[in-house]
C-alpha positions as CSV (number, residue, x, y, z in Angstrom):
1,M,-16.7,-4.3,10.3
2,V,-20.0,-2.8,11.3
3,A,-22.3,-5.2,13.0
4,A,-25.9,-5.0,14.4
5,R,-28.1,-7.4,16.6
6,R,-31.4,-7.2,18.4
7,G,-30.7,-7.3,21.8
8,Q,-32.9,-7.1,25.0
9,G,-34.6,-3.8,25.1
10,G,-33.7,-2.6,21.5
11,L,-31.1,-2.7,19.0
12,L,-27.4,-2.9,19.7
13,C,-25.0,-2.0,17.0
14,G,-21.1,-1.5,17.2
15,A,-18.0,-1.4,15.1
16,V,-15.9,-4.3,16.0
17,D,-12.0,-4.4,16.0
18,I,-11.4,-1.1,14.9
19,V,-12.4,1.1,17.7
20,P,-10.9,0.1,21.2
21,D,-12.4,1.2,24.6
22,V,-15.2,3.3,23.2
23,H,-18.0,3.1,25.8
24,E,-15.8,0.8,27.8
25,H,-17.2,-2.3,26.6
26,N,-14.8,-5.0,25.8
27,G,-13.2,-2.9,23.1
28,V,-16.3,-2.7,20.9
29,A,-18.0,0.6,20.2
30,Q,-21.6,0.3,20.7
31,V,-24.6,2.4,21.1
32,E,-28.1,0.8,22.3
33,V,-31.2,2.3,20.7
34,T,-34.7,1.1,20.9
35,Q,-36.3,2.5,17.7
36,G,-33.7,2.7,14.6
37,L,-30.3,4.0,13.4
38,G,-28.7,5.2,10.4
39,W,-25.3,5.4,9.0
40,S,-23.5,7.1,6.0
41,S,-19.7,6.6,5.1
42,H,-17.8,9.3,3.0
43,N,-14.3,9.0,1.5
44,H,-12.0,12.1,1.9
45,L,-11.6,12.0,-1.8
46,G,-15.2,11.9,-2.8
47,C,-15.7,7.9,-2.8
48,D,-18.7,6.5,-0.9
49,H,-16.5,3.5,0.2
50,L,-18.8,1.0,-0.7
51,A,-16.9,-0.9,-3.3
52,C,-13.4,0.2,-3.0
53,Q,-10.6,-0.4,-0.2
54,G,-8.6,2.6,-0.4
55,G,-8.3,6.2,0.8
56,P,-9.1,7.5,4.3
57,F,-13.0,7.6,5.2
58,L,-15.3,8.6,7.7
59,V,-18.4,6.9,9.2
60,V,-21.5,8.8,10.8
61,F,-23.7,6.9,13.1
62,V,-27.0,8.1,14.3
63,G,-29.4,6.4,16.7
64,T,-32.3,7.0,18.8
65,D,-33.2,6.0,22.2
66,E,-36.7,6.2,22.7
67,T,-36.6,5.8,26.3
68,E,-35.2,9.2,26.6
69,D,-36.4,10.8,23.4
70,I,-32.9,11.5,22.5
71,T,-31.1,11.2,19.2
72,R,-27.3,10.8,19.2
73,A,-24.6,11.0,16.5
74,C,-20.9,10.3,16.4
75,V,-18.2,10.2,13.5
76,Y,-15.7,7.5,13.0
77,S,-12.2,8.5,11.3
78,S,-10.3,5.7,9.7
79,E,-7.1,8.1,10.0
80,T,-7.4,8.1,13.7
81,G,-9.1,4.9,14.4
82,E,-11.5,6.5,17.0
83,W,-15.1,7.7,17.4
84,S,-16.0,11.3,18.3
85,A,-17.8,12.3,21.4
86,P,-21.6,11.7,20.8
87,A,-23.6,14.9,19.9
88,S,-27.3,14.7,20.8
89,V,-30.7,16.4,20.3
90,H,-34.2,16.0,21.9
91,L,-36.4,14.1,19.3
92,N,-39.4,12.1,20.1
93,C,-39.0,9.9,16.8
94,Y,-36.6,7.3,15.3
95,V,-34.2,7.3,12.5
96,D,-35.8,6.0,9.1
97,I,-33.9,3.2,7.1
98,K,-34.2,5.5,4.0
99,S,-30.8,6.3,2.7
100,S,-29.0,9.5,3.9
101,V,-27.2,12.1,1.9
102,L,-24.2,14.0,2.2
103,V,-24.4,17.8,1.2
104,G,-21.6,20.4,1.7
105,G,-20.0,18.4,4.7
106,V,-23.6,17.8,6.4
107,V,-25.3,14.3,6.5
108,Y,-29.2,14.5,6.4
109,F,-31.3,11.7,7.6
110,L,-35.0,11.2,7.4
111,C,-36.9,10.3,10.5
112,S,-40.3,9.0,11.4
113,C,-41.5,12.4,12.4
114,I,-43.5,13.8,9.7
115,H,-42.1,17.4,9.9
116,E,-38.5,17.0,10.8
117,I,-35.1,16.0,9.3
118,I,-31.9,15.2,11.1
119,R,-29.1,17.1,10.1
120,Y,-25.2,16.3,11.3
121,D,-22.4,18.7,10.5
122,V,-19.5,16.3,10.1
123,A,-16.7,18.9,10.7
124,K,-18.2,20.7,13.7
125,Q,-19.9,17.5,14.9
126,V,-23.2,19.2,15.7
127,L,-26.4,17.4,15.5
128,T,-29.6,19.4,14.8
129,V,-33.1,19.0,13.4
130,V,-34.6,21.3,10.4
131,D,-38.0,21.3,9.4
132,R,-39.3,19.4,6.3
133,P,-41.2,21.2,3.5
134,P,-45.0,22.0,4.3
135,G,-47.8,19.2,3.5
136,E,-48.1,15.7,4.0
137,Y,-46.9,13.0,1.7
138,D,-47.1,9.3,1.4
139,D,-43.4,8.9,0.8
140,I,-40.3,10.9,0.8
141,I,-36.7,10.8,0.2
142,L,-33.5,13.0,0.3
143,V,-31.7,13.8,-2.9
144,A,-28.3,15.5,-3.2
145,V,-28.7,17.3,-6.4
146,E,-26.6,18.3,-9.3
147,D,-26.0,21.7,-8.3
148,G,-24.5,20.8,-4.8
149,G,-28.0,21.5,-2.8
150,L,-30.2,19.2,-1.0
151,A,-33.8,18.4,-2.2
152,L,-36.9,16.3,-1.1
153,A,-38.6,14.2,-3.6
154,C,-42.2,13.8,-2.1
155,L,-44.7,11.2,-3.5
156,D,-48.7,11.4,-3.3
157,D,-49.5,7.9,-4.0
158,G,-53.1,8.6,-4.8
159,V,-54.8,7.2,-1.6
160,R,-56.1,10.6,-1.0
161,S,-56.1,12.7,-4.3
162,H,-56.5,9.5,-6.8
163,C,-53.4,10.7,-8.6
164,N,-49.9,9.6,-8.2
165,D,-47.6,12.8,-8.3
166,I,-44.1,13.5,-7.3
167,Y,-43.3,17.0,-6.0
168,V,-39.8,18.1,-5.7
169,W,-38.6,20.7,-2.9
170,S,-35.2,22.6,-2.8
171,K,-33.6,23.9,0.3
172,E,-32.7,27.3,-0.3
173,A,-31.4,30.2,2.1
174,V,-35.0,31.5,2.5
175,G,-36.2,27.9,3.3
176,W,-38.0,25.1,1.3
177,V,-38.8,26.0,-2.3
178,R,-40.9,24.0,-4.6
179,R,-39.0,23.1,-7.8
180,G,-40.7,23.1,-11.4
181,G,-44.0,21.3,-12.0
182,V,-45.5,18.2,-10.7
183,I,-44.2,15.0,-12.0
184,D,-47.3,12.9,-13.1
185,I,-46.3,9.2,-12.8
186,R,-49.7,8.1,-13.2
187,G,-49.5,9.5,-16.8
188,M,-46.2,8.1,-17.6
189,L,-46.0,4.7,-15.7
190,I,-49.6,3.4,-14.4
191,P,-51.8,1.7,-16.7
192,P,-55.2,3.2,-17.0
193,Q,-56.7,-0.2,-16.1
194,D,-54.7,-0.2,-13.0
195,P,-56.0,2.7,-10.7
196,V,-54.7,1.1,-7.5
197,H,-50.9,0.6,-7.8
198,A,-48.3,0.4,-5.1
199,L,-45.5,3.1,-5.7
200,Y,-42.3,3.4,-3.5
201,L,-39.5,6.0,-3.8
202,L,-36.3,3.9,-3.4
203,G,-33.5,6.1,-3.3
204,S,-31.6,8.6,-5.2
205,A,-28.3,8.8,-7.3
206,E,-25.8,11.4,-5.6
207,G,-25.2,14.5,-7.6
208,K,-27.4,13.2,-10.5
209,D,-30.8,14.7,-10.1
210,S,-32.2,11.2,-10.4
211,I,-34.4,9.1,-8.2
212,F,-35.7,5.5,-8.3
213,L,-39.3,4.4,-8.2
214,D,-40.7,0.8,-7.5
215,A,-43.8,0.8,-9.5
216,D,-44.7,-2.9,-9.0
217,H,-43.7,-3.9,-12.6
218,G,-40.4,-2.5,-12.3
219,V,-37.8,0.0,-10.8
220,F,-37.4,3.1,-12.9
221,A,-35.2,6.2,-12.9
222,I,-36.8,9.6,-13.0
223,N,-34.9,13.1,-13.6
224,I,-36.5,15.4,-11.1
225,R,-35.2,18.4,-13.0
226,S,-36.7,17.4,-16.3
227,G,-39.6,15.1,-15.1
228,K,-38.7,12.5,-17.6
229,V,-38.7,8.8,-16.8
230,G,-35.7,6.9,-17.8
231,K,-35.6,3.3,-18.8
232,K,-36.5,0.4,-16.6
233,I,-33.7,-0.6,-14.3
234,C,-35.0,-3.8,-13.3
């Protein structure tokens, strides 16, 4: 069981009853952070382990201690019943609550820094920071795309440019590369009589080239490869 609670000086979170003697505090694995955390689970057979109870799995935990400007990560293995030694990197910002993605054995997390992404190599247990694509956007999500790579979907919600566009960037060997054209959300979803319309990127479907957008009047799936908006989900 993974539990989290707000404690004095920050957020205390821990894995209870599965990890003895981690950090030597009453048999509870715990990390104290003051500005945010993220976690990601992965089954060895490819399952995300959110709706099943079979097969070995890994849990990656990332948390930031703003008092030291340090971000730490560790991984739990259901096979060994143990957490790894923590890896750390200097980072003066906190982990975003948006969904992480797993790409090629590496888990990526967004953070509050507008120019950086947290990268944790599960096999090597190495924590690093990579640059985001150039430009400033109002919302952003990570996407594990169909071809096995990493992409970012970036939303300009129209506050500055009076348009509602989604830009897609792919992480290539040479760096970040813009994919295709701009996805015009206003032209597809926003009523002409409602120029001020709140939009939020909620997440993505792993390996499906699809992202999910909250457009106030409903949640829609958008294919970032074709730029087409699917049916209203809810």
